[in-house]
ROVO-225774 format. One record per residue: x, y, z of N, C-alpha, C in turn; residue in three letters. Coordinates in steps of 0.05 Angstrom, whole numbers, plus 5000, padded with zeros to 4 digits. Layout:
REM ROVO-225774
XYZXYZXYZALA/...
END
This chain:
REM ROVO-225774
501949784997499950005000502150254998UNK/503650245019505450495020507150494993UNK/507650294978508650294952507350424933UNK/504650344934502750484915502650764916UNK/502950874947502051134954504851294941UNK/507151144942509851274936509451344906UNK/508551134893508451134862506451374855UNK/504751374868502251594860503251874870UNK/504751894891505852124894508152234871UNK/509952044862511852074844510352164820UNK/508252034810506552094785505552374790UNK/504352474810503552724817505252924811UNK/507352894823510053084820510853114794UNK/511452924778511652934747509453044734UNK/507153014738504653154728505253434729UNK/505653504758505753814763508453924749UNK/510653744753512753904737511953954708UNK/511053704695510253764665508453984663UNK/506254014678504454234674505854484676UNK/507654524697509054754702510854844679UNK/511954614671513954684643512354734621UNK/510254614617508354654597507254954596UNK/506355014625505555344626507755524621UNK/510055494631512355674627512755674596UNK/512655444583513155504554510755624542UNK/508155604549506155794539506356064546UNK/507056084569507856394576509956544559UNK/512256354555514756474539513556524511UNK/512056344501510656394471509056624471UNK/507356644492505756904495507057134496UNK/509557144511510857394514512357414485UNK/513457204474514857254445512857344424UNK/510457294428508257374408507757634410UNK/507357714435506857974444509358164436UNK/511458104441513958264432513758264402UNK/513058074390513158064359510958274350UNK/508658264363506258444360507558714365UNK/508658774386509359064392511959134370UNK/513358954362515458994342513759114311UNK/511858934308510358994285508559264285UNK/507859324312506359564312508659794310UNK/510759764324512959964319513960034287UNK/513759804277514859804252512859964229UNK/509859884236507860064225507860334230UNK/508160384256508460674262510660844249UNK/513160694249515160834236514560824203UNK/513260644193512660644165510760894157UNK/508860914176506961164175508161424181UNK/509961404200511461644206513461744182UNK/514461544165516261614143514461674119UNK/511961554116509661654099509061944099UNK/508461964126507662274134510062474125UNK/512662394131514962524128515062604094UNK/514962414081515062424050512462584041UNK/510462564053508162754042508962994050UNK/509563054075510563314081512363444060UNK/514663264058516763374038515763424013UNK/513563234002512763333977510863613974UNK/509463593996508163874001510064133996UNK/512064054014514164264015515164343986UNK/516064113973516964153946514964273928UNK/512664183928510164353910509964633919UNK/510264683939509864963954512665133942UNK/514765013941517065163932516865173902UNK/515464973888515164983858513165213851UNK/511065233869509165453863510565703866UNK/512065743889513565973893515166073872UNK/516965873860518665923839517066003814UNK/514665843812513165933783512066223790UNK/511166303812510066563820512366753817UNK/514766693821516966883821517766903790UNK/517666663775518166703746516166863734UNK/513666813740511566973727511567273733UNK/512667333761512867643765515667723750UNK/517467583747519867643733518767733700UNK/517267523691516167593660514567813659UNK/512967863683511268073682513068343680UNK/515068343697516768583703518068633676UNK/519068423664520368433640518368513614UNK/516168453615514368543597513968823601UNK/513168943627513169193632515369373624UNK/518169283631520269403621519869403590UNK/519569213575519569233549517769433539UNK/515169433550512969653540513969903544UNK/515469943568516770233576518570323557UNK/520270113549522570193532521470243503UNK/519270083496517770133471516570413471UNK/514970493493513970733493516170943496UNK/518270963506520471093508521571163481UNK/521870953463523170953437521071083419UNK/518571053425516571183406516671433412UNK/516471503437516671843446519071963436UNK/521171833436523471973430524171953400UNK/523571723382523771713358522171873339UNK/519371893345517672013332518472313329UNK/518972433350520072733350522472753331UNK/524272533334526772563318526072513287UNK/524172323287523472263257521772543246UNK/519972653259518572843255520273093245UNK/522273163261523873373257525573343230UNK/526273083225528172993204526473073178UNK/524172933179522172983155521373283149UNK/521073423171520773743168523273823153UNK/525473753161527873843150528273753124UNK/527173583113527273453086525673653067UNK/523573793078522474013064524074243051UNK/526774273064528274453058530674373037UNK/530174443012531974332988534874372993UNK/535374613013538274663018539474413034UNK/537674343050537974053067538773823050UNK/536973783032537273553015539873582998UNK/540673832992543373862977545573782999UNK/545073863021547373833044547373503046UNK/544973353047545673073045546872953024UNK/546273053003547272962975550273002977UNK/551273202979553873282981555773153000UNK/554673093020556072923043555372613040UNK/554772533016554372243011552372073030UNK/550672203041548972063054546871893038UNK/546571963015544671782998545971532988UNK/548571512993550171322985550071073006UNK/549171153026549070923049546370773050UNK/546170563043543870373043542270403071UNK/543470403091541970453116540670683115UNK/541870923107540371173105537971163085UNK/538371043064536170973044534070873054UNK/534670613068532570513082530870643105UNK/532470803117530971013137528871183122UNK/530171273096528171443082525371323070UNK/526171033065523670903061521870833085UNK/523070803107521670783136520071053139UNK/520771283132519571493137517271543120UNK/516571353101514171393087511471383100UNK/511671283129509171233143507771543145UNK/509571753139508672043146506372083123UNK/506271943106504271983080501371853093UNK/501371743116498571673127497471893138UNK/494471883137493172133145493572193174UNK/493972003194494372063224496872253227UNK/498472213207501672343212501772623190UNK/500472623171500572833153499773083170UNK/498073063185497073303201499473463217UNK/501573283223503473403240506073543222UNK/505673543196507673613175506573943171UNK/509174073170509074393165510674383136UNK/510274623124511874703104512775003107UNK/514975053111516075363120517675463097UNK/516975423075518875583056517275853048UNK/515375963059514376213050515876443054UNK/518176403074519776653081521976683057UNK/521876503038524276483020524376753006UNK/526676873000527477102990526277172957UNK/525076952946524376922919521377092920UNK/520677102946517677252946517977582949UNK/516577702937516177962946514978022971UNK/515478212985514578263013511078253015UNK/509978342994506778343001505778032993UNK/507277842980506277572982507277403004UNK/509377493018510577363042508777393067UNK/507277623065505477643087503177513086UNK/502477373066500177163065500476933076UNK/503076873083503776613094504976653120UNK/504776493140505876453164508576383160UNK/510376383182513176253181512975963177UNK/510375843190510375543190507675483176UNK/507375453150504975383137504275083135UNK/501775033147500974733145500474643116UNK/502374623099501974503074504174313072UNK/503074053075505173853075505673703048UNK/504273823026505073743000507373712989UNK/508873952989511973952984513473752995UNK/513273743023514873593045514173273034UNK/511773193031511572923022512372862993UNK/512073082976513273062945516073012952UNK/517773122964520273102967520872812981UNK/519572763001520072473012519372272990UNK/517372302975517272092954519472072935UNK/520172342925522172362907525072202919UNK/525472232946528172122959527771822955UNK/525371712949525371412946526571322919UNK/526771512901527671462877530871522875UNK/532271262865535171282861536271542845UNK/534871572822535971812805535772082814UNK/533572112832533172382843535272412866UNK/535872222879538072212899540972282886UNK/541372192862543672262848543672562835UNK/540872622832540972902819540773112840UNK/540573022866539973222884542873402892UNK/545173312881547273442886547973662862UNK/545873672844546073912822545074162833UNK/546374392832545274592846542674682834UNK/542374632809540174762790537574602802UNK/538274362806535374212816534374282846UNK/536474392860535874462886533974772884UNK/535174962864533675212858531175142849UNK/530774952834528274902823526174812839UNK/527074632858525474542881524474762899UNK/526374962903525575212919523375352907UNK/523775422881521775552868518975432864UNK/519275142857516575022858515074972880UNK/516674912903515374882930514475082940UNK/515875362935514475552952512175642933UNK/511975652907509875702891507375542895UNK/508075262901505575072910504575172932UNK/506375252957505475302979503475572976UNK/504575752965503275982963500275982953UNK/500675812930497875772915495675642934UNK/496875472953494875342971493675492992UNK/494875732993494175913017492476153002UNK/492476202979491376422965488376442969UNK/
END
């Protein structure tokens, strides 16, 4: 009987030890699983943080790109404004210069000066003369004057009928048209041609105002 009790106690101890060992193994597995879950959660959190950082970086890059685009647009606008200002300045400065030059062309003596100084031999100058033909347009004709009424070929009683600056652009335009012809530019160096221009131009101006 005592022997059987001893065997029973031995069996119980083994069972307890086996159960304790099995329980310890279960606990260790649970701990390992918990640790793995924590690690996975941390990895996911890190991945989310990295994604957020990338999103923020992309947003910053987009903002910088937008700022650069706005800066470029502002620069282009400023450049266009400067170009317009320069064009306006050129128009405001070139037109008076061209106007005064065209007015000077109404003086045959000035034509003779240009011819004797070989200006008509310069292709660029000839091209400029062709450019000045825009003064034949109605919106520019009104600016032209013809001031040959004070010429000494008129007696004093006829000169009083004309002002010193008569608004009679016909001779001025006529000379501008003649200057487009190569033959006339060559003949302009002949003094007789100049004198004839003086007489014809002054008579035409006087006739227009009688």
